[in-house]
N, C-alpha and C positions, 0 to 999 in steps of 0.2 A: 421771264424769258426762258429760264431753265425748264419749267414745266412744259412750255410750248415746244421746246426742242425735244424733250422726251416724248411728248405726244406725237410729234412729227416723225421722229425716228422710229417709234413703235408702229406708226401707220405704214411707213416704208417697209419695215420688216414684215408686217402682216401681208402687205401687197406682194412682196417678193416671195414669201412662203406660199401664198395662194397660187401665184403664177407657176412656181416650181412644182407644186403639187399637181396642178392641171397638166403641166408638161409631162411629168412622170406618169400620171394616170393615162394620158393619151398614148404615150409611147408604149406603156405596158399593154394597153388594149390592142394597139396595132400589132404588137409582137405576139400576143395571144391569138389574135385573129389569123395571123400568118401561120402560127403553130397548128391551128385547126385544119389547115389545108394539107398537112403532111400525110402521106400515105402510110398505112400500117396494116400488117397482116394480123387480124384478130381471130382468136379462138376462145370464145367465152360462151359456155353452154348455159341453158336455162338453170337458174339458181336464185337464191335470195339476193335482192338488189344490193344489200350492204356488202356482201362478199364479192359480188360482180363488179362493183365500181372500184374495189381495191385491186382486183385483177386488171381491170381496164386501165387504171392508173399506171400499173407496172408495164403493161404492153404498150401504152401510148406515151410513156415517160411524161406524164402530165399530172399536176396536182388537181384532185377533185375535192371540193369542200361540200359538206352536207351536214345537216343535223342528224346525228346518229339515232336519236330517239324516234324520228319520223320515218326511218327506213324499216323499222321492225315489222315483220310480217308481209313485206312487199317483195314480189318476185319479178324477174325480168325474163323475157324469152331468149335473151342472149344475143350475140352477134358473131358471125363467122365470115371469113373471107377478107380480101384486101379492100379497104375503104380509106377515105380521108378520116381524120379523127372526128371531124364534125359529123360526117355521115354515120360513123360507128356509134357516136354518142347518141344521135337521134334514134338509131335503131335500138340501142340498149334501153333507152328510156320510154320507148313506145308502150303505151298502156299502163305505165307505172304511176301516172299522176304527177310526174316531175318533168321539169324542163331545166334549162341552164342559162346562166348569164356569165359574162366575162368579169373576172375579178382581179386581174393583175397578170403580170408576166408569167406565162406557163401555168396559169391557175384558172379554174372554172368552178363556179358555184352552182350547186343544184338547188332549185327553188320549186315551190308548189306550182302546178299548172301543166297542162298537157303540152308536149313539144309540138311545134307547128311544122308543116311540111317545108316551110321556107327556112327554117333554122331556129335560132334561139328566140325565146319569148322574153322580151324585156318588160316583164310584168311588174306590178307593184310588189313590195316585200310581202312574203307569205304571212299568214296568221298562225299564231301558236295555238296550242290546245286551249289556252285560256282567252283567246280572242284578241291578243294584242300583238302589234308588229314586233318582229324579231330584231329590233334595232340593237338590243343589248344582249342578244343570244347569238353570237357569231358562230359560223359553221365549224364543225369539227373536222380536222384534217384526217382523211381516210387513206391517204397515200403515205407510205413509209411509216406505218404505225406498228410498234411492237406491243403485242398483247402479253399480259402477265403470263408467265410460264414458259416463254420462249424469248430468245435474243434475236430471232429472225423476224424482220419486219414483214408485215403483210400476210402472215400465216397464222393459223390458229393451232394451239397445242393439242395433243391427243387427250390431255386431261380436261375435264369440263371446267368452264369458267363461270362462276356465279357473279353477275354484275348488278350492282345497285347504282342507278344513274341519278342525275340531278332531279329528274321528274319524280322518281321514287322517293327521294329524300324530302322534296317539297310536299308531296302528298302525305307523308307519314306524320308530319307535325313535330318531328324530333328536333331538338335544339343542341345536340351534342354528338360528336363522332362516336363516342362510346355507346350511346343509345342505338345507333345504326347497326353496329356490330352485334350488340346484345340481342337484337331482334332476329338475327339469323339462326335458324334451327340447327345449323352445323356448328354453331359456337356454344360452348358451355360457359356459363357466367360465373362459375367459381374461379377463384384465383384473384387476379388484380382487378378489383371491381369495387367501387365505393359503397355498394349496398351490402357487401360481405363484411360483417362486423367481427372484430376481435372479441372473444369472450362469449359471444352469443351463438356460436356454432362451432362444430368440432373441426376446425381447420386453422392452421397458422399461416397459410399462403393467402394473405389478404393485403389490401392496400391501405396502409395507415396514412398515406399521403394523398388519398383521393384520386389516384390514377386509374386508368383503364387499359387493359391489354387484351387482344384477341386470344382465344383459347380453343382452337379448332379440335373437335372430337373429344375435348376434355382430357387430352393427353398431357396438358400443362402449357402455360403461357410460353415457356422457354422452347417449346417444340413447334411454335408457330412463328414464322418470320414475318415481321411487319415492315413494310416499305412505304416511303413517300416519293412519288414519281420515280419508283424503281430503286430508291436508295435507302440504306438502313438507318434506323434510329439508334440512339444510345439505349442501353439496357436500363429498365426501371430498377431502382435500387434494391427492391425486395423480391421482385418476381422473376428477374432474369429475362425480361422481355421488354419490347418497346411500349412506351406509354403514349396512347393516342389522344389523350384528353386535351392536349394543347393544340389540336388542329381546329381552326375556325370552320364550323360546319358550312358556312356560306362560301368558303373557298374551295370546297370539294366539287369536282366535276363528276366523278364517279368513283366507285370502289369495286375493284376486281378481286375475287376470292377464288383461289384454287385449293380445295379441301382434299388434296392429294399430294403425295411426296414430290417435292421440287428441289431436292438437294443437288441434283446434277446441274441445275440451272443457276441456283442462287447460293448454295452453301449448305453446311451441315445442319443448321438450325431450322430448316424448312421441312422437317420430317412429316408433320401433320399437314403442312400446306403453307400458303402465302396469302397475306392480306396486303393489297397494294392500293394506297390512296392516291388517285390521280387528281391533282389540284388544277384549278382553272388557269388558263394562260391567255388564250385569244379572246379576251373580254374587252369590249369597247363601250365605255360609258361609266355610269355611276349607279350604285344601288345602296340604299339605306334600309336597314331592317330593325324593327322594334318588336319585342315579344314580351308578354307577361303571362306567367303561368302559376297555378297554385293547385294544391290538393284540396278537394272539397271536405275532407276529414280534418284538415288543418296541417300546417307545416309545408315545407318544400317550396315555398314561394320563390319564383325565379323571375328576375328582370335581366333582359339581355338586349344589348345594342350592338349593331355591327355596321360596317361600312366597307363597300367595295369600290375601288377606283381603278379603271382600266383604260388603256389607250393602245390602239394598234396603228401602225404606219407601214409604209412600204418597206418590207424587210425586217420588221421587228414589232415588239409589243412589250408592254409592261403592265403589271398588276400589283395593287396594294390592297390588303385586306386587314381590317382591325375588328376585334370582337371583345366586348366586355360582358362578363356574366357574373351575376350574384345570385346564389341560391341559399335559402335558409334551411336549417336542419329540420329533420323530423324526429320528434322525441317519442319515447315509448308511451308517454301519457296521452298522446294524441291518437292512439290506435286501440280499439277495444280488445284486440287479440294479444296485446302486450301490456295491458293496463296493470297487471300485477307486478311488473318489473319496477324496481326502485328507480325513481326519476331523480336527477336527469340522466338520461341514457340515449345516445344518438342512434336511431335506426339508419338514418342517412345524415352525413355531415353537413356543416355549413361550409360553403365554398365561395371564394371570390377569385376571379381569373381575368387576366388581360392577355390576349394573344394577337400576334402580328404575323402576317405573311406577305412576302414580297417576291415577285417573279419578274424576270426580264429576259428577253431573247432578242438578239440582233444579228442580222447578216452583215458580216464584215466585208466580204467580197463574194462574188459568185462562187458557190461551193464551199464557203467557209462561214460558219456562224458560231456565236458564243451564247451561253445561257447561264443563268444564275437563279437559284431559289434560296430563300431564307425564311425560317420559322423561329419565332421566339414566344415564350409564354412565361408569365409569373403568376403563381397560384398559391393561395393560402387556404388550407383545409383545417377544420376544427371539429374534433369529436369530443363529446362529453360521455363519461362512463362512471356510473355509481357501482361500487362493490357491495356485496351482501353485508348486512349489518353485523354479522358474526365476524367479519374481517376487522372491524374496529378502525377502518380507514375512511377518510373523507372522499367525496367524489373527485374524479380526475378530469382534468382538461388537457386534451392532447392536440395542440396545434402543430402544423407543419407548413413550412414555406418551401416552395419548389420553383426552380428556374430550369427551363429547358430551351435548347436552341439547336437548330439544324441548318447548315449551309451546304449547298451543292453548287459547284461551278465547273464549267468545262467548255470544250469546243467540239464542234462536229465539222468534219471536212469530207468533201466528196473526193473519192479516189478514182483511179482508172477502172474501166470496165464496170461502171455503175456500182462500185463498192463504196461504202460509207464507213468512216471511222469516228469514234467518239472517245474523248478523254475526259474523265470527270474526277474531281477531288471532293471529298466530303468530310465535314467535321460535325459530329453530333455529341452533345453533352447534356447531362442532367445533374443538377445539384439540389440537395434536399437537406433542410434543417428540421429535425423532429424534436419536439419538446414534450414534457409531461409535468403537469402541476398538480399538487394536492390542493384542492380548492377549500380554503379555510375561511372562517368568519372574519379573521383579521387580515386576509389577503391570500396571495397565492405563493406556495412554496415550490420552487423548482426542484424536481427529483430526477429528471432525465433530460439530457441534451446530447444529441448525436448528429453528426454531419456526414452525409454521403455524397460521393461524386463518382459518376461513371462517364466514360468518354469512349467514343469510337471514331478513329481517324482512318480514312481509306483513300486509296487512289486506284483507278482502274482504267484500262484502255481496251477497247473492243472494236472489231470490224465486222461488217456484215455485207453480203452481196451475192450475186449469182456466180455459180461455178461453171455452168454450162446448161445443156438441155438434154432431156430424155423423152423420147417420143413426142417432141415438140413442146415439152413442158419444162419450165425453168427449175433447175436444181439450185437451192440456195444454202448458204453456210454462214456460220458466225463463229468467231473465235476471240478469245480475250484472256487477259491476265491482270492480276491486281495484288494489292497488299492491304492489310488491315491491322490496326493496332488498337487493342482494347485495354482499358485500365479501370480499376475499382479501388476506391479509398473509403474507409469507414473510420471515423474519428469520434472518440468520447470527449466532448467538450468540457465536462465537469472534471474528469480525471486528467484531462490534457494529454491523452495517449491515443496513439493510432491502434485501433482494434484489429483492423485488417487492411491489407493492401495487396493487390494482385494485378498482373498485367500479362499480356501475351501478344505475340506476333502471329499473324496468319498470312501465308502467301498461297496464291491459288492461280490455276489456269483452267480454262474451260473451252469446249468446242461443241458445235451443234450442226447437224446436217438435216435438211428437209428435202425429201425426194418424192415429188409427185409422179408416180409411175403411170397413173392414168388420171386424166383430168377432164371430166365432163364429156364423155362420149355420147351421152344421151341414150345409150342402150340400157336395157333392163338386165340386172344381174351383175354387171361390172361397169358402173358408171364413173366411179372415182376410187382411187387408191393412192394413199400417201403414207410414206414411212418417215419417221423422225427418230433420230438417234442423237443423244447428247452424253457428255461425260465431263467430270470435273475432278481435279486433284487439289485437295486442301492440305497444306503443311502447317501444323500447329507447332509453335516453339516449345510447348509443354507436353504434347501428346503425339508428335510425329505426324506422318502423312498417310493419306488414304485416297484411293481413286474410287469414285462411285459412278455407275452408268445409269442411263434411263433409255428405254425404247418405247416408241409409240407407233400406233397405226390407226389410220382413219379410212374406213371403207364405206363407200356409198353405193349400194346396189341400185338405187334410183335417185332422182333428184330430190325426193321427199325424205329419204331415210339415210341417216349417217350413223355408222357403228364405229365406236372408238374404244381403244384399249391401250393401256400403258403398264409398264413394269419398271421398277427402279430400285436402287439400293441407296441407303443413307448411312452416313458416319458422322457422329456428333460428339465433340469433346464436351465435357461437363462445363457448365457456365461458371464464370469466375465467382459469383456469389455462392454457388453450391460448393465450391472448393474452399472458399475463404471466409464465409460467414462465421463469426465467433460463436462457439457453443454457449447456449444459455440453458439453465435448468429451472423448471417450474414445478412448484408443489401446489396441488389444488385438489379439491374433491371431485370425483367422477362418479356418474351414475353406476350403481351396482345392485341389481335386484337381489343378489344373494347376501347382501349385507342387511342387518336389522334396521339400520338407519336409512337404507336406500342409496347411500353413497359410500365411497371409500377414498382415502387419500392415495394419490399416485405421484411419483416423481416422473417428470417428462423432460428429458434432454432434447433440445432442438438446435439445429445449426448446420454448419458445413462439415465437409469430410474430405480431407486432403488425399485420401486413399481411393477415391473414385476412379472407375475405369471408363473408357469411351463407350458410347452407346452406338448400337448398330440397328438397322431396320431394313426390312424388305416391304415395299409397297406395290400394290397393283390395283388397277381398276378397269372396269369394262362397262360400257353403256350404249344406249341408243338415243338418238335425237330424231324426232319426227315432225316434219313440216308439210302436211298434206296439201296436195293441189286442190282438193275438194273443199278446203276450209282455209282460204287465204287469211293470214294473220294469226293462225294457230301454231303454237310451238309446244311440243311435249318432250320431256327428257327424263330418263331414269339411268342411274349409275350404281353399280355395285362396287364397293371399295373395301380394301383390306390393308391393314398396317400391322406388321409383325415386328414388335419392338423388343430387342434383347438388351439387357444391362441398362434399362431405362433408369435414369437418375430421378428419384422421387423421395419425398419425405412422407412419413406416415402422419398425415394431417388430421386424421379422424380417430383419435384415441378412444378405445373402447375396451372394457373388461369382459364384454359378452360376445363380441363379434368373432366367430371362429376363423374367419379369413385371415386375421392378423395375429393369431395366438402365438406365432413364433417370435413376435417382437415384444411379447409381454413376459416379464420375469416376476413371478409371484413370490411374495414373502422374501424380499431381498435382505441380505444381512446388512448390518450397520456398516461394515467395512466396504461392501459393494456400493452402498449409498454414498459413503464418504468419498470414494474414488470418482463417482459420477459428478458429485458437487465440486470436487477439486478441479475437474476438467472444464468447469464453466467459466471460460474467459469472459463471456458476456454477462455473467452475474447469476446469482441464485435469487429467484423471485418466489417469495412465500405468499401464496394466496389461500392458505389454509384457515386463516382466522385465529391461529394460535402459534405459539413457538414451535419450531421444528423439533420433532421427536421421532427418531428412526423407528421406534417400536410401533408407531401409528401408521406407518407407510405400508400399504397392501401390495403395491407393485411398482415396477419401473417399466415404462413404456417408451421404447426407442423411437424418437421422432426426428433423428438426424437424417441428413441426406444420405441416400444409399443407392446402390445398384440393385434394383429388384430383379428377380429372375427373368420375368417376361411379361409383356403386355400385348394383347391382341385386340385390335379394334377393327370390326368389320360390320357392314350393314348396307343399307340401300338409301340413296337420295332420290327423291322424285321432284319434278318441277314442271311448271307449265305456264303459258301465257296465251291469251286469246284476245286479240284486238278486232272488234267487229262493229260495223255500223248498226245502229238501232233507229227506230222511227224518229226519235228525237236525240240527236247528238251521236256520240261514240262511246262504246263500252269496252273496258279492258278488264279481263279476268286474270288473276295470277295465283300461283300456288308454289310453295316451297316447303318440303318436309323431309324428315330423315328418321330412319330406324337404326338404332345403334346397339351393338353387342360389344361390351368392353370386358374382356376376360383378363384378370390380373393374377399372376402367381408371384406373391410377395417375396418368397424365398424358394430356393430349389426344392426344398422338401415340403413346401406348402401345397395344398390342394388348389388348383386353379378355380377361380370364382368369378362369376359375372357381376361386376359392380355397377353396370348401367342399370338405372332404375332403382338403385339403393339411395336413400336419402343422403344429401350432401355429396352426391356424385352426378355425372351426366345422366339425363333421362333416357329411357329406352326410345320413346317416341316424342317428337316435337314437330309441330307444323304451323305454318302461317300462310293464310290465303285470304283473298278478298276481291274487291272490284273497285274500279275507278270509272265514274261516269262523267263525261264532259259534254256540255251543251252550251254553245255560245260562250259568254263570259263566266259561266258557272261550272264548277267541278265538285264532285263529292267522292270520297273514298271511305269504304268500310272494310275493316280488316279483322279477321278472326284468328286469335292465337290459342293454340292448344298444346298443353303440357300433359304428357301421360302420367299415369299413377306411378307410385314408387313404394318401396318397402322401408319402414323404419326399423333399423337393427339396433337401436339404442334403448329398446324396451324388451322385456321378456314376458310372454312370447312376442316375436316380431309382429308389427302392426302395419296395416295398409295405410298409405297416404293417398288421398283421393287425387284424381286428375284436376286440372285447373284450366278453365276456359275464360278468356277475356276478349272483349270487343273494343277496338279502336275506331274512331270515326273522325272525319274532317270534312268541312265544307269551305270552299274558297270562291272568291269573287274577284275577277280581273276585268273590269269594264274597259271598253275601248273608248277612251276619252282623249280630249285634246288639251293643250295648254299645261298648266301646272299639275293637273290631276292625271295626266297621261302616265302610264307605266305603274299604276297602283294595283296592288294585290292585297286583299284582306282574307285571312283564313282563321277559322275557329276549329281547334282540334281537341279531342278528348281521348286520353289513353285510359283503358279499363272503364269504359263509359258506364258499365253496369255495377261498378264498385265492388267487384268480387274480392273478398279477403283471401290471402294465401291459404293453401291447404294446411290444416292443423296437423302438427305432429308433436309428440312429447320428447323434449330433449332438455335435460338439466345437467349442465356440466361446465367445466372451466370456471369462469368467474361470474356467470349470470344464470339465473333461473327465470323461467317464464316467457322467454322469447320463443314461442312454440310455432316456428315456421322455418322452412329451408331457405335461407337468404341467398344461397348459391343458385337457386332456380326460380325464386319468386320475389317480387318486389313488394315492399310494405307501403308504397305510395298510395295505392287505391286509385279512385277516380282522379285524374289529373287533367285540368282544362287549361289550354294555352290559346291566347289571342295573339296573332302576328299581323303586323302591317309592314308591307314592303313597297318602296317607291324607287322606280328606275328612271334614269335620265339617259 
């Protein structure tokens, strides 16, 4: 009887839910249909359809939904004059290949198909590029969207935005967020990157926990601000930057990158730019992903499983994503170019990770909605490292356990006069336990155990909306204020002591103004002109306050040409880790061609510096975008950028006895007393990797590797990019290109000679580019990508030697058949990175604790050819 009652009750609930859904849908459709009859004065000139429908949404006060990927390269003739919304929409879409359908109260969805004279075309769901119905690819809201780089919705910043969308990620075959960022030419892979090994290259700014952080222009991970849905991450323990390795790649909708100063919008640590991960929200359905990858030379085998569950309803949506990833290590014995290194030694670590993401949005009442995002990961990373036999020490095993989480919650409320306000509170934390064992025949002896914890808690309120009109164009503004609390704790578990702790409060306020002086006149010479001004005041509890401005202009002489320029200031307080990391001193042999043995012993103090000064920078950029009428679907862009950084906080991570650029940091033939004072200051310990007892008489030099304010760093160069989507006799072809040329002039001390370090081994390359094509025909798609790394100079040998350029090819083929039943929504892809199996360029570097790892791990990967098979099923 009980089961019958439950079944009956469930049946009534289902029936009532269905009737309620039908009633709400019908009411919403009627309300939207009535909305379409409203008269509006339109002024939308010919332009790309993507920007036109954003402007249409604002002028009509109507939400338009569309797949942003499908709008690329499509233009509209525009619409002017007073019309009903329905008439204006039909005129806007004429000749674009799109029509529309009603999707809810005040909402219209754009779909494939020509608009009819009678009105909307209630056609079947459109087909995707892979030939399957877009049942699980809901439209992207294009009304009231804030693009990275500005707090004003519906406008684009004067700085160029590099976008990697969901389609790009799928076509790449990448299985980790870090791989996506490392593929960008504007990013330098030195710093917080699991392939940068301790001891095998001349840098201490590495990830011993297996993390990944963006490092735009190579200025340092701490100078690139990383955001998730516009909100900050906690700092990684060792790099002073956000660790993105915990983001499930299938939860990413797109990545927006501004490789230009953005401090006036986001805060002081956005000197080199911003990387913003936009995660999926409006996903309806389920998706399971399985992938298996391995290097053909051995090692690196990866098994990954993920699941997406999403549901949308009238006024809300929810999404849950889970990802499990296991990747085996790559040992030096598995690569011919490192076969002389004592094994075991990890070129890439063993990693096991579980990540969760949850998102929810709900309209509470008309004009009031709430949102929540949550991310959590647990990761274990293990490196193995063998020391040279002369050290007399057994191999080391270095495991680390990391937990990260991020929660964002808040409300959005509609105010008077079409203004919108948002309040958000955020909590981000990272906790890491790092261990070190001497691996003995009789077991493992623990020699090192430390615990790190960083946290960032923040609260912010902002408002955005129209101020008025100028020449018939809407002037918009944004303003806001907030507070942030940052903490760092570093504990030695063996000694039971707190090595370092630090905290600070940051209070800030910002404002922004967007003034479209001229908008789409259609005349040649002065078609569009928009000015943007923003400013921010940050007040640090430990370094005081500073105001920084930014100005931008976008000028369009024609519909096809857009000229943009920006200028701004930045002020950055040193990171907590740079201030508080305890000093450690290392004794090790370093290459020295002037020594009979080829090496010399050096003392290398490294760690924080409480006497650091704030950093300041001036940034500016100027560029041109070209979308010619004679080639629909073609987009070309080029930008000149300049970053002039003063008092930049940086450690000398590339110790050398022969490089004249850093001679001021080298003290030759130090006295025993000087050495004793340096060792006595080592709160983090004295680490002897010389293979013998410490003897002051055998030390050739002291090289200062502590954090310091270098005199100046200038980064300037040119970015180029392009995309061309065009029909071909069979299917559609998309061509793409992204490249950069960089000059990085560093003056390490006021008396030192400025030197260009771009193109020097273990520094950012001068030239890096990535380009290729994607061909789609029916259910098949294929992508071929060419990656090019320019040549460099090895300054660790005498005379200096050339390091050859490196060209690799990636490829993918995918099949998405249009099937029914259980097999519907299936996608199978086979990807290969470095399909020609090109070894990294050879260079000679013997230093620190390892000899024989003769390649630049900050610029080249030891993986070789890596093949991945992925299976995806959507419901």
